[in-house]
C-alpha positions as CSV (number, residue, x, y, z in Angstrom):
1,M,-4.5,12.6,7.2
2,A,-1.7,10.4,6.1
3,E,-0.3,8.4,9.0
4,K,2.3,6.0,7.6
5,A,4.4,5.7,4.5
6,W,6.7,3.3,2.8
7,K,9.3,3.9,0.1
8,S,10.3,1.6,-2.8
9,W,10.8,1.7,-6.5
10,F,7.4,0.5,-7.5
11,N,7.7,1.0,-11.3
12,R,11.2,-0.4,-11.2
13,E,12.8,2.7,-12.7
14,G,15.2,3.2,-9.8
15,K,13.5,6.4,-8.6
16,F,12.1,6.9,-5.1
17,D,8.3,6.2,-5.0
18,P,6.6,6.7,-1.7
19,A,3.4,4.9,-0.7
20,V,1.3,6.9,1.8
21,L,-1.7,5.8,3.8
22,D,-4.8,8.0,4.1
23,Q,-7.0,7.0,7.0
24,T,-9.8,9.5,6.1
25,R,-10.2,8.0,2.6
26,N,-9.3,4.4,3.5
27,S,-6.7,4.3,0.8
28,V,-3.0,4.1,0.0
29,S,-1.5,6.5,-2.5
30,V,1.6,5.9,-4.6
31,L,3.5,8.9,-6.0
32,L,5.9,7.9,-8.7
33,G,9.2,9.8,-8.5
34,K,10.4,11.8,-11.5
35,G,14.0,11.6,-10.4
36,D,14.4,15.4,-9.7
37,G,12.8,15.5,-6.3
38,T,9.2,15.9,-7.6
39,F,6.5,13.3,-8.2
40,Q,3.8,12.5,-10.7
41,A,0.2,12.8,-9.7
42,R,-0.8,10.4,-6.9
43,Q,-2.4,7.1,-7.8
44,A,-4.9,6.1,-5.0
45,Y,-6.0,2.6,-4.3
46,A,-8.9,1.6,-2.0
47,V,-8.1,-0.5,1.1
48,G,-10.0,-1.6,4.2
49,Q,-11.1,0.6,7.0
50,L,-8.6,2.5,9.1
51,P,-5.3,1.6,7.5
52,V,-2.5,1.7,10.0
53,A,0.6,0.2,8.3
54,V,2.0,-0.4,4.9
55,T,4.9,-2.4,3.6
56,A,6.2,-3.6,0.2
57,G,7.5,-6.9,-1.0
58,D,7.0,-9.6,-3.6
59,S,4.2,-11.6,-2.1
60,N,3.4,-13.7,-5.1
61,V,7.0,-14.2,-6.3
62,D,6.5,-12.6,-9.8
63,E,9.4,-10.2,-9.4
64,K,7.0,-7.2,-9.2
65,P,6.6,-5.2,-6.0
66,D,3.4,-5.6,-4.1
67,L,1.8,-3.6,-1.2
68,A,0.4,-5.0,2.0
69,V,-1.8,-2.7,4.1
70,A,-2.9,-3.6,7.6
71,E,-6.4,-2.2,8.6
72,R,-7.4,-1.9,12.2
73,S,-11.2,-1.4,12.0
74,D,-12.1,-4.5,10.1
75,N,-9.1,-6.8,11.2
76,S,-7.9,-7.2,7.7
77,V,-4.8,-6.9,5.5
78,S,-5.2,-5.7,1.9
79,I,-2.8,-7.0,-0.7
80,L,-2.3,-4.9,-3.8
81,L,-0.5,-7.0,-6.4
82,G,1.9,-5.1,-8.7
83,N,1.6,-5.4,-12.5
84,N,3.1,-3.9,-15.5
85,Y,0.1,-1.9,-16.6
86,S,-1.7,0.1,-13.9
87,L,1.0,-0.2,-11.2
88,F,-1.2,-2.2,-8.9
89,A,-4.2,-4.5,-9.4
90,G,-7.3,-4.3,-7.3
91,Q,-7.3,-5.0,-3.6
92,V,-7.4,-8.6,-2.2
93,A,-8.6,-8.5,1.4
94,L,-7.5,-11.1,4.0
95,V,-9.8,-11.0,7.0
96,S,-8.9,-12.3,10.5
97,P,-11.6,-13.6,12.8
98,P,-12.6,-11.1,15.6
99,G,-10.1,-10.9,18.4
100,R,-7.2,-12.4,16.5
101,F,-5.0,-9.2,16.2
102,S,-3.3,-8.1,19.3
103,E,-3.5,-4.4,20.2
104,R,-0.3,-2.5,20.7
105,H,-0.1,0.3,23.2
C-alpha cells in the first residue's frame, strides 16, 4: 500500500510527475504525466526496507532531479540519481548506525 508521495517534474517536461512509495514492495514508483490528467505506466525503483518518506531535489548538483527515500526498518536513506536515459539510476544506500534515527510518535 502506498503511504507517501511527492510531486515534481522529473523528466523536466513541465508536467506533474508523482513519486509514490510502496511499502509492500519496498519501492518508489514514478508516474510520468502526459499533461492531460493521465500518466504513463509506472516506473518502479527498489529502495530499502519499509520506506516511509520521499523527497526530491538536486543532491549531486547536476541540474537533474534526484529522489531521496527514508527507510525505517534498516535505518537507511536511498538516493536515486536522475539521469537523461532511464529517469533514475540505481539506488545508492546510506546506512545509519543502529539507534541514530529518532522515532517520531
